Every structure is written in structure tokens, then in C-alpha cells.
N, C-alpha and C positions, 0 to 999 in steps of 0.2 A: 183659708178664705177661698171661696169659689170663684172660678173664672167667670167674668161678666163682660158682655158686649152691649153697646148701644145699637138696638135694632131699628133701622130706619122705618120698617113697616109699622111698628107699634109706637115709635118715637119715645121709647123708654129703654132703660138699661135692664138686661135680663141675664139670669144665670145661664151659662152655656151648658146644654145637655144634648149630646149628639143622638142621632137616630139609632146608631149601633147599640143593640141590647147590652153588649159588654162594655159600652161606654168608651171605646178606644178609637175605632175608625171614624174619621171625619171626612165627609164628602165636601170638598172645597173647590169652588169654581171661581175663577177670576177672569174678568174681561181683558183680553189681550190686545195687541196692537193691530191697527189697520196699516198694512205694510205697503205704503206708497212713497214714504220719505223717512228721514231719520227721526227718531223719537225726540221730542223736546223735553225740557226738564220738568214740565208739568206732568207729562206722561210718566216720567221716571219717578217723580215723587210718589205716584200711585203704586208703582212697582215696588218701591222700597216699603211702602205700607203693607202690600200683600206679603212681602217677604217676612216682615216682623210678625204678622199674624201667624204665618206657617211656623216660623222658628219658635214662637212662644207656645203654640200648641204642642210642638214636638218636645220642648223641654218640660212641659207639664204632663208628659206621658201619653199624649194622644198620637194617633197615626194618620195624619192627613193624607188623603189621596187628592193631589193637587192637579187640577186640569185648567189649562189656560188656552183659549182659542186663538187662532191666527185668522184674522179677517183678510182674505186674499182675493175677494171680489166685492166691490162696493162702488158707490158713485165716484168718490174721489180717486179711487184706483183707476177706474175706467177713463176718467178725464186725463189722468197722468199718462196712461198708455197712449191715448190718442195724441196728446201733445208731444210726447217723446218719441213715439214710434217703436218703443221697446216692447217686445212681446210680454204678455201678462205674466207668464210663469217666470221669466228672467227677472223682470222688475220686482215682483213680490218676493222671490227667493233671495234676491240681493239685499233688500231692506229687512227681510226676516233675519238673515245672517247678521246684519249690522245691529239689529235689536238685541240678539242674544250676546253679541260682543259687549253691548252696553250693560246688560245684566251681569256679565262676568266682571267688568270693570267696577261695578257697584257692589259686588259680592252677593248678589241675589241668587238664590238657588233656582235652578231650572225646574219648571213644572214636571210632574211625572209623565204627563201627556200634553202635547201641543197640537191638537187636531186642526187641520186646515178646512175652511169652508168648501173649497173646490173639490176636496176629496170626500165630501158627504152629500153630493147632489142627489143620488138616489134616495138616501134617507130623508133629505129635506122634501123631496117630491112626495114621498109616502106620508110624511107628517102633514103636508098641506092637504092631501087627499083625505086624511082622517078628519081634518077640520071641516072640509066640505061635507063629509058624511054626517058630521055633528050639526050641520046647519049654521055654522058661525062664519063660514067663508063663502065668497061668491066670485064668479068669473065675470069680467067685463068684456065688452065687444072687442077690444083690442087684444085679448088673450092674457091679460093680467088677472091676478087673483088677489082679493082684498079680504081682510078680517073685518067683520062687522062689530064695532064696539057696542052697538045697540043690543047685540045678542049676549054680551057679557056684562051683567048688571054691576059687577064689582070693579069695573074699569075705573082707574083713578085712585085706588086705595093706597098705593105706594107713594105717589106724588101729591096726594090730597087734593086732587082736582075737584072743582065744583061740577058735579054731574049735570047741573042745569045748563052749563055752558058747552057741553059736548054737542058735536054736530054729526050725528050718525048719517051716513049716506054721502057726506062730503069726503072726498078721497084725497089722501096725501101720498104722492108717489115718491118723493125724495126720501132718502134714508134718514137724514137728520133734519129736524125742524124745531121751530120755536115752541115754547110752552103754550102759547096762545092758539096753536094749531091743533084742534081737537077733532080729528077726522079718522075715518077708516084707514088703516095702514096696509101697505103692500106686502103680501107674502111672496108673490111671484110677479116679476116684472117682464112684460112682453118685450121682445127684442125690437130695438129701433135702430135707425141708421147711425146714431151717435155711439152705439155700442160696438160698432165695427164687427169683428169676428169673435167677440166675446158672447157666447150663448151656449145653452144646452137644450137638447130636445126634451119635451115634457108632454103630458096629456093635454096641455093648454096651448101647445105650440112652442116655438123657440123663445127662450128667455133666460132669466137668471133669478136666483133667490133675492128677496129683500134682506136687508141687514139683520133685522130683529129675529127672523126665523132661524138664521144660522146658529145663533147662540143657544136657543132653546133646543134645537135638534142635537147639537154637539154635547150639550150638558147632559141631556137624557141618554144619549148614546153611550157616554163614558161613565156617568155617575148614577143613573137611574132617574125615575120620575120625580122623586123628591130629594133635595140635597140639603145639607146642613147649613153651609155658609156660601153666600154669593157676594164677592167684593167688586168694587168699582169706584170710579170718581163720581162726585155728586152731580156732575154734568150729565151723567148717564141715567139718572133717576127717571127723567122724562125726556124723550119718549122711550128710549131703548129698554130700560128695565120694566117700565110699565107695560110695554107691549109684550115683553117676554112672559110676564106673569099671565097676561090675558090669553095668549095663544097656548101656553103650556097647561094652564089649569082648565081651559076649555077643552083641551084634547084628552086630559086624563081624569078630570074631576077630583084631583088631589092637590094639596098645597105644593107649590113649585119649590119654594125656598123657605127655610125656617128662620134664618138670621140674615138680614141684609146689612152689609157694612159699606159705608161710603166715606171716602176721603174728601176733604174740602179743596177748594181752588188754590192754585198757586199764582201769586202775583209777582211781578218783577219791578222793583223800585216803586211799589205801591200801585202799579198799573197793570192792566191786562196785557199779557204777553202778545206781541205782534211784530212782524218783520218791519212794518212801516214805522213803528215807534223805536226801532233799533234796540229792543230789549228781548229779542228772541234768541234763546240759547239751546243748543244741543249739547250732549255730553262732550262731543268732540271739540266744540268751541271752548269749553271750560278747561279741558285737558291741554289745549293749545295755549291757554293763558297761564299754564304752569301749575294748575291744581291737580290733585290726585283723586282717583276714584274713592279712596278712603275718606278724604276731606269732603267731597261732594255728597257721599252717602251720609255722613254725619250731619251735614247741613240740611239735607232733605228729610232726615228721620228724627231730628231732635225737637221738633214741634209736634204736639198732639195731632193725630191724623184728622180729627174733626174741626180743627182750627185752620183758618186760612194761613198760608205761609207766604210771607213777604220775602222773596229771594233777592239778595243783593250780593255784589262782589265783596262788600264789607262784611256781610254775614259769612261768606266763605272764608275770609281771613280770620274771622272770629272762631269758626269751626276748626281751622288749622291750629290756632292758639290753644283752644280747648283740648284738642287731641294731643298737642305737644305736652301740655301739663299732665294729662293722664299717662302718656307714654313715659315721661320723665319720672313720674311717681312709680309706675310699674317697674322701671329699671332700678330705681332705688330699693324697692321691695325685694326684687330679685337678688340684688347685691347683698341686701341685709340678711336674707334667709340663707344665702350661700348654698350649701348642699343639704340643708334640712329638708326632709320630705314631710308633707302634710296634706291631708285631704281638705276639701272645701270646708270652710268654717260654718257655712250655713247662715252666717250673720249678714254680711254684705250682700251675698247672692240672694238670700231669702227676702231681704227688704226690697231688693230690686225687682224680684219676681212678683211680690205682692203688689207693688205699684202697677206693674203691667197687667196683673189680674183684673185691675180696675179699669176696664175698657182701654187697655194699652196706654196707661197714663205715663208716657215717656218723660214728661217734665218732672214729675215727682220722682221717678226712678233715677234720672240723671242728677237731680238735686241731692238725693241721698248719697249718690256715688261721690259727688264733689265735696259734700260735707265730710265724709269719711276720709277722703283724700287730704283735706285741710288738717283734720285732727291728727292723722297718722304721719303727715309730713312734719308737723311740729314735734311729734314724738321721736321721729328719726333724727331731726336736728339736735335733739337733746340726748340721743342714744338711749331712749327709753322704750323702744319697740323691740320686743323679743324676736329672735329668729323664727321661732315657731309661729308667732302671730303674723309676721311678715310673709311666711310661706302660705299660710291660710288665705291671707288677703290677695296674694299674687295668684293663687289658684282660682279664687273667686273672680278676679279681674279677667283672667283668661276665658272663663265661661261667659262672662258678660260680654266680652269682646266678640265671642262667637254668636251670642244671642243677638247682638246689634248688627251682625253681619258685616263687620268692618273688614274690608279686604286688606291684605298686606300691601303696603306701598311698594311699587316696583323698585327693585334694587338699582341704586344709582352709584356708579363708580366715580369716585372723586377724581378730578383731573390730576395730572402728574405734579403740577406746581403746588396744589393744595396738599397732596400726600407728602411732598417733600417738606413743606412747612410743618406738617403734623409730626413727621419723623424728627425734625430739628427740635420741635417742642418737647418731644419725648426725651431726647438727649438732655435738654435743659432741665427737665424735671428730675432725671436721674442724677444730674450734677447738683440738684437743689438750687438751681438758678431760677428762683420763682419770678423775678422781675422779667427775665427774657421769656419765660414760659407764658406769662400774662400778655406780653407784647405780641407773641406769636399767635396766641388765641385770638386777639383782636384782629390781627392781620388775616387770619383764616376766615373770620366773620365778615370782613370787608369783601371777601371773594365769594360770599354767599353760602358759606358752609359753617356748621357748628361742630365742635370736637367735644366728645364726652369721654371721661375716663371711667373704665369699667375694670372689674377684676381680671378680665381676659385681655385687657389692653385698651387703646383708644378706639373710638368709633366716630367716623365722619358721616354726617347726614346733611342733606340739603336744608338750608335755613328756611 
């Protein structure tokens, strides 16, 4: 079955065929963070989606060249610099480092390249000059440069804007704006007092780049004029990605992106996330509540990327329970197969991959996984599962675990009193005192730990 993606540009599912004549290299660009604060879980859901796209491409034999930009100059960043007094480079590098720490906690692979906007100012200036020569950009009296949407007849093709509502000549200076704002957008912003000492010299005077031009320039610089896949959240379709298309295709005369993939919004308890509503979470907030990166990753990635995700603490507990069932099943398989060696069966793994081939249908993939877990758990209960079959399934699970990007839970050492109870229970089991063994198991559970018996001895894990 061929790999297929839902292309936002065409609003249809299409077979994926990369530009590379050999069909292996994939030019993959993903919109990265604006580094002025910690990423919230809505941002991180999108990153988990990016990671699944990349991992699935890799397991299907493709070689993605993954580029993710770092937006380190933009309206919100400048406001934060002025409010905090912290220099631009220190502020952005600090939150950039925090962002990559979040990726590590969630098991997301780092991009092959993470270009920063501030390190591409000469290339951005050259890009804008090219648009001026093409006649699609113009300078204003204050020294700003705008893109004329009137000069790009296809403007609106990604977001399906009504071209009759466009307002050419009306200028929009802010980086982000509502869908109803259809005006010429800023490529270069003239320096003002509120920018402080944040500016670069240019042919138009002191200023800084607009947000949209940064991504087009860095994408082309590192991946070429036409790329295979561009990923982002659906909130970026307009204006950000629409503007990227306009300025890129106006500059080159070539298609900018062949497949646009967008993940849906994340809600918290059915509402839009906001600090005033008290439902705003960063990864650090959830870690402090006792959840692991593995559990949060599963919760963020277990709903199809094009469906809105209603994120709740109850959902995190459900993710914990689901992972516990899978891990317990995997432990039983491992114990059942003992030292038997077997390659992947191709059954469980093949079905999982075929579901993901269908526009990353994670719901169907996980459904098939849990169905096989139920069936084989019953077989193990009845001692009907062969060691060879258990080994095949265990190997499949380990590959699925990697594909899902589930990070290892950090090792937690049980406190001395819990370990002492476990040792006492072990002695009771050796003496075949099953009553005391059961009582000690319950006592261990009341302290927040579970004890599992394995061929290598008991194993204590946080409940």
C-alpha cells in the first residue's frame, strides 16, 4: 500500500512521491518555535506530529532531510525583550535551549538543521531585493518594504480566501493577524523606538525582517526552491503559510511546496488554552504534576493529527494506564519467549505501518495493537502462546515503540522502606508463604509502588 498524506493545498489525500528521482531523499521543513517563552502543550502536540511524520518516512525507507527554523526575532520577542530588559540573544538562546530540552523529554528527534533567523539577515535582504526587482514588493516612506498581494494572482490558494475580499494596498505591519485582514504584508520593517537596539542595516535603512520572509528564506537556503513536505499547525495556514507561498513563488516562478500537512488545534478541557482560564500548561507544569515525558508523548500523539485534541489531566491518566497495559504485555511476552531469538514477524508491525500509511491513521494503528494485545494476553493466560511467536511479537513491539517515539521513563530508585518490603516479600515467596506475600504486595502499593516478578527477579516501578 502506498504512503498517502492529506494535502492542505488540494484538500485531498494524495500518494506521496518525493522530488528525488531515486525516490528516497525527502525535503522536509517544519515551522519551529518563536523563542520568547516556554513552549505550551499545543506547540508540543505539533512537534510530536512532526516527529511521527519523520519517523514513519524513515521506517518506510525514505531519507528525510529535516529542517526546522528558530524564530529569534519577531514582534512578541521584541516586546519581551523590552519588558524584561534581557538582551535579545540571551533571551532567545535560553528559551531555544529549553525547547530542545522539551523535545528530548518527549522523545522527538532533533532536526538535521535548525537555522536561526538572525543568522540569515544578508540572505533575507537579498531575497527582498529579488522581490523588488520582480515588481511584487515596494518600499514605503518610513523605510519598510511590503509584498503586494495584487501582484500575485494566486494569493489565497492555500487558505481558500475569497479573492474579492482582498484589500491590495492596505498594509498589515504586525507579524500575526486575523483571517479577516487581507492586506499587503511586511517583508522588512523599518526601525522604530519600540524596537530599541534591535535592528540591522539594509538598503532601505535600519530595520528587521518580517516573520513570513524568514521561513521562505531559510527553507530555500537549506532545502532548495521547491520542497517535498511543509508541516505546521493549522493556525499557521493564514497568514503565515499563505504569505510564504506568495513571496516564494513570486521570487522563483516555481511551486514552493508539494505537500502541505497541518495538525489541528489542541483544546484543554474543551476550551481554548489561556493563562486567564487557568488551563495553560507547559511540559514543565505536567512533569511537576508527576507525569512522565513518555505518558505526555502518548497522550499528545494518540489522536489523529487532523482531529482536534481535547487535552485533560484525566486523558493523561488514561495514557498512563494504556502504556502500563502495553508495557505489562511486553514484559509477559519477553518472559514467555525467554532466550528464543526471532526476527520481526511482519504481522503486527506490518498492520501498524499500513494504518500509518493512510495519512498517519494512528487511531487504527493503536486499535490493531490493542486488539492483538488482548488476544495474545488470553493465549498467555492459557499457556497457548509459543515462545517463538512471543519473540516475534516482542520484536514487533520494540519497533513500534521506536516508531511512536516513546522515550524511556527516567529511572526512579525506590526508597529504602519500599525496597525492604520487596525483599521481605521475596523471602516470603521463597518460603511459599503466599498470604504474607500478598499482604506485602498491597503494602507496597499503598506506598505508591508496584512490584512485578520477572525471571531476573522482582521489579519495582512507580504506580
